[in-house]
C-alpha positions in Angstrom: 12.0 42.2 -4.9 9.3 39.5 -4.4 10.6 36.4 -3.0 10.2 33.2 -4.8 10.5 30.9 -1.7 7.8 29.2 0.4 7.0 30.9 3.6 8.2 29.3 6.6 6.9 28.8 10.4 9.3 31.4 11.3 7.8 33.7 8.8 4.3 33.2 10.2 5.6 33.8 13.8 7.1 37.1 12.8 4.1 38.4 11.0 1.9 37.3 13.9 4.2 38.7 16.6 4.3 35.5 18.4 7.0 32.6 19.0 7.6 29.7 17.0 6.1 27.4 19.6 2.8 29.3 19.7 2.5 28.8 16.1 3.0 25.1 16.3 0.6 25.0 19.2 -2.0 26.6 17.1 -1.4 24.5 14.1 -1.6 21.3 16.3 -4.5 22.6 18.6 -2.4 21.9 21.8 -2.5 23.8 25.1 -4.3 26.8 25.9 -4.3 29.8 23.7 -6.5 33.0 23.7 -8.8 33.3 20.7 -7.0 36.6 19.9 -3.7 34.7 19.6 -5.4 32.0 17.4 -6.9 34.7 15.2 -3.5 36.5 14.6 -1.8 33.3 13.7 -4.7 32.3 11.4 -4.6 35.7 9.7 -0.7 35.5 9.2 -1.1 31.9 7.7 -3.7 33.3 5.3 -1.7 36.4 4.3 1.5 34.4 3.6 -0.2 31.4 2.0 1.9 29.3 4.6 1.6 25.5 4.0 2.8 23.2 6.7 5.8 21.1 5.8 4.3 17.6 5.8 7.8 15.9 5.7 8.8 17.9 8.8 5.8 16.6 10.6 6.6 13.1 9.7 10.1 13.6 11.2 8.4 14.5 14.3 6.4 11.4 14.3 3.2 12.9 13.0 1.0 11.7 10.3 1.3 13.4 6.9 -2.2 12.6 6.0 -1.2 11.3 2.6 -1.2 7.9 0.8 0.7 6.8 -2.3 -1.2 5.1 -5.1 0.7 3.2 -7.8 -1.0 2.1 -11.1 0.1 1.2 -14.4 -1.6 4.4 -16.0 -4.9 6.2 -15.4 -5.1 6.2 -19.2 -6.6 2.7 -19.1 -10.3 2.7 -17.9 -10.0 0.1 -15.1 -7.2 2.0 -13.4 -8.6 5.4 -14.2 -11.8 4.5 -12.6 -10.0 2.8 -9.6 -7.9 5.8 -9.1 -10.9 8.1 -9.0 -12.7 5.9 -6.3 -9.6 5.6 -4.1 -8.9 9.3 -4.2 -12.4 10.0 -3.4 -12.7 7.6 -0.5 -9.3 8.8 1.0 -10.5 12.5 0.6 -13.5 11.4 2.7 -11.0 10.5 5.5 -8.9 13.7 5.3 -6.2 11.9 3.3 -4.5 13.4 0.2 -3.4 10.8 -2.7 -0.2 10.9 -4.7 -1.0 9.2 -7.9 2.0 7.4 -9.7 1.8 5.9 -13.1 4.5 3.2 -13.5 3.9 3.0 -17.2 4.5 -0.8 -16.9 8.3 -0.1 -16.0 9.8 -1.8 -13.0 12.4 0.8 -12.5 9.8 3.5 -12.6 7.9 1.7 -10.0 10.9 1.5 -7.8 11.5 5.2 -8.3 8.0 6.0 -7.1 8.3 3.6 -4.0 11.5 5.5 -3.1 9.8 8.8 -3.6 6.7 7.9 -1.5 8.9 6.6 1.2 11.0 9.5 1.3 7.8 11.9 1.4 6.8 9.9 4.5 3.3 8.8 3.1 1.3 6.9 5.7 0.6 4.1 3.6 0.7 2.7 -0.2 -1.8 1.1 -2.3 -0.4 -0.7 -5.4 -2.1 -1.9 -8.4 1.1 -1.8 -10.8 1.8 -5.0 -12.9 5.4 -5.6 -12.7 6.0 -9.1 -11.5 8.8 -10.2 -9.1 9.4 -6.7 -7.7 10.9 -7.5 -4.3 11.2 -3.8 -3.2 7.9 -4.0 -1.3 9.3 -6.3 1.4 11.8 -3.7 2.6 9.1 -1.1 3.2 8.0 -0.3 6.7 4.7 1.1 5.8 1.3 -0.3 5.5 0.7 -1.7 2.0 -2.4 -3.0 0.2 -2.4 -4.4 -3.2 -5.5 -4.3 -5.8 -5.4 -7.3 -7.9 -1.9 -8.1 -7.6 0.1 -10.7 -5.3 3.0 -8.7 -3.7 3.6 -11.0 -0.9 1.8 -13.2 1.8 1.8 -10.4 4.2 0.1 -7.9 1.9 -3.5 -7.9 1.6 -4.7 -8.4 -2.0 -8.1 -6.8 -2.7 -9.5 -8.3 -5.9 -12.6 -9.6 -7.7 -13.4 -13.3 -8.2 -11.4 -13.7 -11.3 -11.8 -17.3 -11.5 -15.6 -17.1 -11.5 -15.4 -14.5 -13.9 -13.4 -16.5 -16.3 -16.0 -19.4 -16.1 -18.8 -16.9 -16.5 -17.4 -15.8 -19.9 -16.6 -19.1 -21.0 -20.0 -20.5 -20.0 -21.8 -17.6 -21.7 -19.9 -18.1 -25.0 -20.8 -21.8 -25.1 -24.4 -21.1 -24.3 -24.5 -18.7 -27.1 -23.4 -21.3 -29.4 -19.5 -20.9 -29.7 -17.9 -24.3 -30.2 -14.0 -23.2 -30.1 -13.7 -19.9 -28.0 -10.1 -18.6 -27.5 -8.8 -16.7 -24.6 -6.7 -13.5 -25.1 -4.9 -12.3 -22.1 -2.0 -10.5 -21.0 0.1 -13.5 -19.5 -0.6 -17.1 -19.3 0.1 -19.3 -16.0 -1.0 -20.4 -12.6 -1.3 -16.9 -11.4 -4.1 -16.0 -14.2 -7.3 -17.0 -12.5 -9.4 -15.9 -15.4 -7.7 -18.2 -17.6 -8.0 -20.9 -14.8 -11.9 -20.4 -14.9 -11.9 -20.5 -18.8 -10.0 -23.6 -18.9 -12.1 -25.4 -16.3 -15.3 -24.7 -18.4 -13.6 -25.9 -21.5 -12.3 -29.0 -20.0 -15.7 -29.7 -18.8 -17.0 -29.5 -22.2 -14.2 -31.5 -23.7 -13.0 -28.6 -25.8 -9.2 -28.0 -26.5 -8.4 -24.5 -25.1 -6.8 -21.8 -27.3 -4.6 -19.4 -25.2 -3.3 -16.2 -27.1 -1.1 -13.5 -25.1 -0.2 -10.0 -25.8 1.9 -8.7 -22.8 0.3 -6.3 -20.5 3.2 -3.8 -20.8 3.1 -3.8 -24.7 3.4 -0.2 -25.9 0.1 1.0 -27.1 1.2 1.7 -30.7 2.2 -2.0 -31.0 -0.8 -3.6 -29.2 -3.3 -3.7 -32.1 -0.9 -5.0 -34.5 0.1 -7.9 -32.2 -3.4 -8.7 -31.4 -4.4 -9.0 -35.1 -1.3 -11.3 -35.6 -2.2 -13.7 -32.8 -5.9 -13.9 -34.0 -4.7 -14.3 -37.7 -2.9 -17.5 -36.7 -5.9 -19.1 -35.3 -8.5 -17.4 -37.3 -9.9 -20.7 -39.0 -10.0 -22.5 -35.7 -12.0 -20.2 -33.5 -15.5 -18.7 -33.3 -15.2 -16.6 -30.3 -12.8 -14.6 -27.9 -13.0 -14.0 -24.2 -10.7 -11.1 -23.9 -9.5 -10.4 -20.2 -10.1 -6.9 -20.6 -12.5 -4.6 -22.4 -10.0 -2.5 -24.6 -8.6 -5.8 -25.9 -12.1 -6.9 -26.6 -12.8 -3.8 -28.5 -9.7 -4.5 -30.7 -10.9 -8.0 -31.3 -14.4 -6.5 -32.6 -12.2 -4.5 -34.9 -10.3 -7.5 -36.2 -13.5 -9.3 -36.7 -15.0 -6.4 -38.7 -11.8 -6.4 -41.0 -12.2 -10.0 -41.5 -15.9 -9.5 -42.6 -17.3 -11.3 -39.6 -20.4 -10.3 -38.1 -20.5 -10.0 -34.2 -22.3 -11.9 -32.7 -23.8 -14.0 -35.7 -20.5 -15.2 -37.0 -18.2 -14.5 -34.1 -18.6 -13.7 -30.5 -16.8 -11.6 -28.1 -16.8 -11.2 -24.3 -14.6 -8.7 -22.5 -13.7 -8.1 -18.7 -14.0 -5.0 -16.4 -17.2 -3.2 -17.2 -15.9 0.3 -16.6 -18.2 3.2 -16.9 -16.1 4.6 -19.8 -16.2 1.5 -21.7 -19.8 0.9 -21.2 -20.6 4.2 -22.6 -18.1 4.1 -25.6 -19.1 0.5 -26.4 -22.5 -0.5 -25.0 -22.8 -3.4 -27.1 -20.0 -5.2 -25.7 -20.8 -8.2 -23.5 -18.5 -8.1 -20.6 -17.8 -9.3 -17.0 -18.1 -6.5 -14.6 -15.8 -5.9 -11.7 -17.0 -4.0 -8.7 -14.6 -1.2 -9.0 -16.0 1.0 -6.2 -16.1 -1.8 -3.8 -12.6 -2.7 -4.7 -11.4 0.8 -3.9 -13.5 1.1 -0.7 -12.1 -2.3 0.6 -8.4 -1.3 -0.3 -8.8 2.1 1.6 -10.6 0.6 4.5 -7.9 -2.1 4.8 -5.0 0.4 4.7 -6.6 2.7 7.2 -7.3 0.1 9.5 -3.5 -0.7 9.5 -2.6 3.0 9.7 -5.1 4.0 12.5 -7.0 1.0 13.8 -8.7 2.8 16.7 -9.8 5.9 14.8 -10.8 5.0 11.3 -14.2 6.1 10.3 -16.9 3.3 9.6 -17.5 2.1 6.1 -21.0 2.5 4.5 -21.8 -1.0 5.4 -21.5 -0.5 9.0 -23.6 2.5 9.5 -22.5 3.3 13.0 -20.4 5.9 14.8 -18.2 3.2 16.3 -14.6 2.7 15.0 -14.5 0.3 12.2 -13.6 -3.4 13.0 -10.2 -4.7 11.8 -10.5 -6.2 8.4 -8.7 -9.5 7.6 -7.6 -10.7 4.2 -10.3 -10.0 1.8 -12.1 -12.7 0.0 -12.6 -12.1 -3.8 -15.4 -10.0 -4.8 -18.3 -11.1 -6.9 -18.4 -10.4 -10.5 -21.4 -10.2 -12.9 -22.1 -10.7 -16.5 -23.3 -7.5 -18.4 -25.0 -8.7 -21.5 -24.5 -6.9 -24.9 -24.7 -7.6 -28.4 -21.1 -9.3 -29.0 -22.1 -12.6 -27.5 
């Protein structure tokens, strides 16, 4: 009868006719072993389809060559593109990525944190959007965040959100808007895109209009809530800066339902500039984040914390020397991608 259990180190040793110690030495490339012995072990591993137990390796103080990545959901274009780049850059360094979708739920993020720690990942990159989650402070692993303030000790890789907010508001005013609204997920001092928007409107002596639809709103409810928010101020605004491109697309649908021509009657600017949204909605004017650079910076920071002496150089260094240790990253530059919506 065929066995449904995974082959063990002992099975490999028996099939190769060697000791457990010999198999371990082959796997870890330690000590002198004849080429014949190495080939016998390699053949047994191939025949049995043996996979080393990474958790067991971790218990012996060895790297599992794995990283956890926590995002709200890869279904959102920004996080899907970020995940693709992070996974690609980590693979270049020999690391596997465990991708965890928190789905905007704090309890699910906690469960994934426990899972990643129990699987002895070498580090974690987090870009989930659950505020006030203190669990990261109890994790004794290297952690890097992307566009999320976890704690003063965790590097936050992000674009220059404040500059992006200024760019969007300035562009709308230059294109003739007189009362641009901000449509965002959460308002407050931590929303730097809002801060940039407010600065520009204050300089222009225009009263800001800030509308919110929570980031973790279920997809089925989001369009209706956006319409409701816009309906309340429809007579008082002539433009919207939406702090993500999907929301900007829904603003454009609302404008069409109201019989407003974009950009003649109503102007829209989004934020993110992902490849997917640029292909689906090339007319959208948006503030583009350097997503690939954000992903590379997050990976570089994490690997420098995990293996400071052995990490490979980044593209920018172009050398065979180990990478220099990276400090707290500065916000990365954003740029305006003009379309026909503003």
